[in-house]
C-alpha positions, 0 to 999 in steps of 0.5 A, a space after each residue: 470136144 467135151 471141154 469146148 460143149 461145156 465151155 459153150 454151154 457156160 457162156 451162152 446162158 445168162 438173164 438169170 438172177 439170184 435173189 438175196 436177203 441180207 441176214 445182217 447190216 452190210 459192214 457187220 463184219 470184216 472179211 466174214 467167211 465162216 456161218 455156222 447155227 448156233 440155235 434158232 435165229 442165231 449164228 456163229 460168224 468167222 472173220 478171216 483175220 481171227 474174230 468168232 461173233 455169237 449173233 442173235 437176231 441179226 443184230 446183237 453180237 458179241 465176241 466168243 474167241 479172237 484168235 488174229 495174234 497167232 495168225 500167219 496175215 498173207 492174203 489167203 492165210 487166216 482163220 478159215 473154217 470151224 464145224 461144230 463136233 457131229 456130237 456137239 450137244 453133249 461134248 461141246 467141241 469145235 474143229 477150227 482150221 487156221 494158218 499159224 505164223 510162227 512156225 507159217 503152218 496150218 493147223 487142224 484143231 479142237 476146242 471147247 465152246 461152251 456158253 458161247 465161248 471158245 476156251 483157248 486153253 482147251 485147244 487140241 492140235 490134231 493135224 499140224 501141216 507145214 506150209 512153205 507159202 503164204 497161199 494155196 492154204 485149202 481151209 475146209 473142214 465137214 463132216 460127212 454122213 460117215 462122222 468121219 472128218 474131211 480136210 481140205 488141204 492145198 498144195 502148199 503155194 506158190 504158182 504152179 507147184 515149185 514143190 511138186 506136191 500135188 503128185 506126190 502121195 507121201 505128203 498130205 498137201 493138194 489132197 482131202 483127208 479122211 480121218 476119225 476124230 471123234 472119241 479119239 485123243 488125237 485121232 486115227 485113220 479109218 480103215 477104209 481110206 483108199 491107201 491105208 497099208 500102202 508104203 510112202 503114202 500119207 494114209 489120212 489122204 482121201 483124193 488128191 492132185 487138188 490144187 487148192 480146194 475152195 470150198 468142198 460140200 457133201 450132198 446132203 441127199 446121197 453124200 456126193 462130195 462137190 469140190 471147187 477147185 481153183 486153177 492156174 492160168 488157164 480153168 477154174 474146175 468142179 470135181 465130184 471127190 471120190 476115194 483115190 481117184 487123183 485129180 491130176 493137178 499139177 501135171 493137168 490143169 482142167 482137161 489138158 496138161 500143164 507145164 510148170 514155168 519158173 523164171 530164173 531171177 539170175 538170169 534175165 528173161 530165163 525160163 525153165 519148164 519142168 513136167 511133173 514126174 507122173 505125166 501118165 495118170 490115171 487122171 479123173 476128169 472135172 466134172 466142169 470147167 470155166 475158162 478164166 476170163 470168166 473168172 480167176 477163183 472159184 468158191 465152191 458151194 453146195 447142191 440145194 436141197 432146201 424147201 423154200 425154192 422149189 425150182 432150184 432144188 437139186 442144183 449146185 450152187 457156187 461163185 467166183 471169187 473175181 469176177 462176182 458170177 454165180 454158176 448153178 449146175 445141174 447135173 444126171 448120172 455122171 455128167 452136167 446136163 444144164 448150167 446157168 450162168 449168173 452175172 450179178 453185182 460182184 459181191 466178193 463171195 469167200 464162202 457159202 454156207 447151209 442150214 439144217 433145213 438145206 437153205 443157203 448162204 454166202 458171204 460177202 466180204 465187200 459187203 461185210 455180211 451175209 446173205 441168204 438166197 431166197 429165190 431164183 428167177 429163171 
């Protein structure tokens, strides 16, 4: 009943519009995927294929670094995220999540960024995660209010989680990780992580049972973690991430049970079905879902806490990369009480960003530029 109600709520609300203002000219970038403040009216912009640019005033740009030669080139691989250290003004350190191609692995590494240049010789690899396939790389980094680094890791890829990583705590795939990197040579595990001290469990894991978290963010006001998780066959979902909780993949998709189906190559039209080992849970329900007829790839966003758009304050803004639709969600307590679906020109929104004032931006693959959200017309 709850799922039907949420779907009906989503599908019934149209007629709204998000007003966008281009931060840069169109086709300024190739597959822009990250935006980080560099100073007043200046930014760092990440391109998925490996380049980072320093941009001033929406016009000038200079190359910060190019790591394209080391990256995997599958559609979801590449340079996926960069965040500044919370102590950046003194330590000049940034953390980058990228897909290494030889061997295929996801890497979280620390670099020195000074005078708008990244010194490649300064690299310290913090996490190295072997990847069996070229998709579901996760790729999100964010420092929480506790100054720990949170890392979003996909389920390893292919379709249906054939490696059964999602419900397996002995590997880090399909999880949000939480690690201490400040003032560490590499990293250490926070003592209050939920699985510290348990045998055969990766203690870096903060929350698990995710398919491909793309993206998650912290609410500036209360510290809640909102996460968009890309679906398999039926549903895209939004989860409120809490320590130790299991979000169900691949035993569940959305609110429904999921059974892995694999077609055997040697025998024509032969298939095998396999239930995941953990069918009982307990599982944490999604906060919100929408059916894949309305979108095929969620791009998680942010709860708006800026001052420029008063009537948008407190709403979670997200998009769908494939359909071009936007969703605005309002939560009260533990439930979504209002949802607006906005069908606009498909910009292929790869990621959202938030500036120090709480204003929101989105990156467009199809337009090759970045937009600021300047209004919501209801």
